[in-house]
VMD Tcl script that draws the C-alpha trace (Angstrom):
set ca {
  {0.00 0.00 0.00}
  {1.40 3.41 -1.02}
  {1.51 5.94 1.80}
  {-0.05 9.29 0.94}
  {2.26 12.09 1.99}
  {0.47 15.20 3.26}
  {1.71 18.68 4.07}
  {2.12 20.04 7.61}
  {2.98 16.57 8.91}
  {6.31 15.54 10.40}
  {7.00 11.89 9.64}
  {8.89 9.82 12.19}
  {10.89 7.50 9.96}
  {13.59 7.19 7.30}
  {13.32 9.89 4.63}
  {14.35 7.43 1.89}
  {11.04 5.66 2.35}
  {9.04 8.85 2.68}
  {10.51 10.66 -0.33}
  {9.52 7.76 -2.59}
  {5.89 8.59 -1.83}
  {6.06 12.29 -2.66}
  {4.65 12.91 -6.17}
  {6.91 14.09 -8.97}
  {7.20 17.86 -9.48}
  {5.11 18.69 -6.39}
  {7.52 20.54 -4.05}
  {8.62 24.18 -4.23}
  {11.75 24.10 -2.07}
  {14.00 21.69 -0.16}
  {16.05 22.96 2.79}
  {18.01 20.38 4.71}
  {21.01 19.67 6.91}
  {22.04 16.06 6.24}
  {24.86 14.31 8.11}
  {28.28 15.70 7.24}
  {31.23 13.64 6.13}
  {33.86 14.47 8.76}
  {37.62 14.05 8.86}
  {38.83 10.81 10.38}
  {40.72 12.67 13.11}
  {37.79 14.94 14.09}
  {37.47 13.20 17.45}
  {40.70 14.66 18.67}
  {41.57 18.11 19.84}
  {42.50 20.03 22.92}
  {39.08 21.24 23.98}
  {37.26 21.04 27.24}
  {35.42 17.90 28.27}
  {32.02 19.21 27.16}
  {33.41 19.88 23.67}
  {34.83 16.38 23.41}
  {31.47 15.11 24.61}
  {29.78 17.11 21.85}
  {31.93 15.38 19.21}
  {31.37 12.03 20.89}
  {27.62 12.49 20.44}
  {28.07 13.19 16.74}
  {30.00 9.95 16.31}
  {27.56 8.01 18.47}
  {24.68 9.12 16.23}
  {26.83 8.21 13.17}
  {26.46 11.77 11.92}
  {30.10 11.81 10.77}
  {29.65 9.39 7.85}
  {27.78 11.69 5.53}
  {24.88 10.41 3.46}
  {24.21 8.73 0.14}
  {24.47 11.38 -2.60}
  {21.93 9.44 -4.67}
  {19.22 11.12 -2.64}
  {19.91 14.23 -4.73}
  {18.20 12.46 -7.62}
  {15.11 12.09 -5.45}
  {15.27 15.80 -4.74}
  {15.29 16.47 -8.50}
  {12.27 14.24 -8.97}
  {10.00 15.85 -6.38}
  {10.94 19.50 -6.98}
  {8.92 21.52 -9.49}
  {12.17 23.23 -10.45}
  {15.57 22.75 -8.86}
  {15.51 24.94 -5.74}
  {17.60 23.34 -3.00}
  {19.50 24.64 0.02}
  {21.76 22.09 1.66}
  {24.30 22.39 4.49}
  {27.57 20.52 4.11}
  {31.16 20.15 5.30}
  {34.31 20.95 3.32}
  {34.72 17.23 2.62}
  {31.53 17.27 0.55}
  {32.15 20.42 -1.49}
  {33.73 18.62 -4.44}
  {30.93 16.06 -4.70}
  {28.25 18.74 -4.69}
  {30.09 20.88 -7.24}
  {30.48 17.88 -9.57}
  {26.74 17.18 -9.34}
  {25.86 20.86 -9.87}
  {28.00 21.18 -12.98}
  {26.77 17.86 -14.36}
  {23.21 19.18 -14.20}
  {24.11 22.74 -15.30}
  {22.51 24.41 -12.26}
  {23.18 27.85 -10.86}
  {24.66 27.90 -7.37}
  {25.85 30.17 -4.61}
  {27.94 29.23 -1.58}
  {26.95 30.76 1.76}
  {29.00 30.35 4.93}
  {28.05 30.15 8.58}
  {31.00 31.28 10.72}
  {30.98 30.51 14.44}
  {32.41 32.83 17.08}
  {32.88 29.97 19.56}
  {33.88 26.84 17.59}
  {34.86 23.55 19.19}
  {38.59 23.78 20.06}
  {39.36 20.51 18.25}
  {42.27 21.83 16.20}
  {45.03 19.17 16.20}
  {47.17 19.94 13.13}
  {44.47 22.02 11.45}
  {42.55 25.28 11.46}
  {39.58 25.75 13.77}
  {36.33 24.09 12.63}
  {34.59 27.45 12.66}
  {32.93 27.42 9.22}
  {30.03 25.45 7.75}
  {28.99 25.67 4.12}
  {25.55 26.16 2.62}
  {24.85 25.53 -1.07}
  {21.86 27.20 -2.70}
  {21.34 25.25 -5.93}
  {18.80 26.56 -8.46}
  {17.71 25.97 -12.00}
  {18.84 28.84 -14.21}
  {16.15 31.50 -14.30}
  {14.59 30.68 -10.92}
  {13.96 33.93 -9.08}
  {15.19 34.97 -5.66}
  {12.97 36.76 -3.18}
  {14.01 38.51 0.02}
  {15.77 41.82 0.58}
  {19.06 43.40 1.59}
  {18.85 41.93 5.09}
  {18.02 38.34 4.06}
  {20.48 37.92 1.18}
  {23.70 37.70 3.16}
  {26.36 35.34 1.84}
  {27.91 34.84 5.27}
  {26.70 34.71 8.88}
  {28.69 35.24 12.07}
  {27.05 33.92 15.24}
  {27.69 32.05 18.44}
  {26.67 28.43 18.64}
  {24.90 26.88 21.62}
  {26.11 23.28 21.54}
  {23.66 22.14 24.21}
  {20.57 23.83 22.83}
  {17.63 21.46 22.33}
  {19.90 18.48 23.13}
  {20.87 18.05 19.49}
  {24.53 18.17 18.34}
  {24.01 20.10 15.08}
  {21.33 22.75 15.69}
  {21.32 25.55 13.09}
  {20.43 29.19 13.91}
  {16.76 29.99 13.31}
  {17.61 33.35 11.73}
  {19.65 31.70 8.97}
  {16.92 29.17 8.22}
  {14.24 31.88 8.14}
  {16.24 34.00 5.70}
  {16.86 31.06 3.38}
  {13.14 30.24 3.29}
  {12.18 33.89 2.69}
  {14.65 34.12 -0.20}
  {13.45 30.94 -1.91}
  {9.69 30.67 -1.38}
  {6.36 32.46 -1.23}
  {3.60 32.04 1.33}
  {1.80 28.67 1.10}
  {4.68 27.11 -0.87}
  {5.62 23.54 0.07}
  {8.98 23.13 1.84}
  {10.54 19.70 2.49}
  {13.26 18.88 5.03}
  {14.30 15.19 4.84}
  {16.74 15.46 7.80}
  {14.73 17.49 10.28}
  {16.92 17.10 13.39}
  {15.78 19.51 16.09}
  {13.01 20.96 13.90}
  {14.39 24.40 13.01}
  {13.03 24.28 9.45}
  {9.59 23.28 10.72}
  {9.55 26.13 13.21}
  {10.58 28.65 10.54}
  {7.85 27.42 8.18}
  {5.29 27.70 10.97}
  {6.32 31.31 11.56}
  {6.45 32.23 7.86}
  {3.17 30.61 6.71}
  {4.75 27.94 4.50}
  {3.43 24.41 4.08}
  {5.83 21.76 5.24}
  {6.82 18.10 5.01}
  {9.55 16.79 7.33}
  {11.23 13.50 8.11}
  {13.15 12.54 11.26}
  {13.87 8.92 12.17}
  {15.10 9.44 15.75}
  {12.27 9.31 18.32}
  {14.17 11.51 20.78}
  {14.44 14.31 18.24}
  {10.73 14.05 17.42}
  {10.07 14.88 21.08}
  {12.38 17.91 20.81}
  {10.54 19.08 17.69}
  {7.19 18.81 19.44}
  {8.49 20.86 22.34}
  {9.84 23.59 20.06}
  {6.68 23.90 17.97}
  {4.60 24.27 21.10}
  {6.62 27.21 22.42}
  {3.76 29.70 22.39}
  {5.96 32.66 23.16}
  {7.93 31.99 19.97}
  {5.08 31.39 17.53}
  {2.83 34.13 18.86}
  {5.56 36.74 18.40}
  {5.22 36.33 14.65}
  {1.56 35.35 14.29}
  {-0.92 35.70 17.15}
  {-3.36 33.33 15.44}
  {-0.90 30.47 16.02}
  {-0.63 30.98 19.76}
  {-2.99 28.16 20.76}
  {-2.78 26.03 17.66}
  {0.15 23.90 16.55}
  {0.27 23.78 12.76}
  {1.91 20.36 12.40}
  {0.88 16.80 13.06}
  {3.23 13.85 13.63}
  {3.02 10.43 12.00}
  {5.09 7.25 12.31}
  {6.29 5.59 9.11}
}
mol new
graphics top color blue
foreach p $ca { graphics top sphere $p radius 0.5 }
foreach p [lrange $ca 0 end-1] q [lrange $ca 1 end] { graphics top cylinder $p $q radius 0.2 }
display resetview
C-alpha cells in the first residue's frame, strides 16, 4: 500500500522511504542539513570535556559518515524546479560541485562562521565554518531583501541547545526560506533534526513536510513547535494552535 504524503505533517521515519511517496514535481523548495562527512581525526583536539562530549555524540549518532548522494536524484524528482538549500562540510564540497556542474545548475555558496567553535584543532585550522549551497535551476527567481540575502553569517553556537549536536540558527533558516519561497509554498526537510526548518515554516506561513527517524528528536521538535511565546511573536493566530501533526512511518 502506497503511503499518501500530506503537508504540515512531520513523519517519524527514514526519509528514503518517505521521499519515494512524494509525487513528482510537487515541491517548491527543499532545505536540509544532512549528516556531514567528517575528517577521520575529528574526534581529537585540545578542547574542554564538554566539547569532546559534543563530538562524541556526533560519532555516536553516526552523523560523521555523511549520506548517500543518490538522494539528490530524489530531490530532482519531487521538486517543481531545482531549488535546493543544503548544508555541508568541506569534505563534501567537491561532490556537490560535480553534481551541480553535471546538471548545469546555478549555485551560490553561503558560509556560517561561528564565534565559539569547538577547540578541536590538532594539526588544522579551527572548525569554525560550515557551508551552505543554494542550488537553483537557471532562471529561478530569488525573493528577500538586503537583510536576508547575506552570503555569510557570524554567530555564536549553543552546543547544548535542544539536546541536538548540530542545531542551526533559526535566523539563517528563516532567511533562506524567505529568499526561496512564497507564502503557502511547500517546503521539504528530509533530515529534520531539532526541527528548526519546521519552526521557521510555521512562523512564515509555508506548508511543510519533514522526516526525522530518531524518536528523541521528534520529542524535541514537538516541544519547540509548542513554544507559544515563539510562535505568537510572529503570528498571534498560532498561539494556541500547533500547525503540524506527527506520524510514524
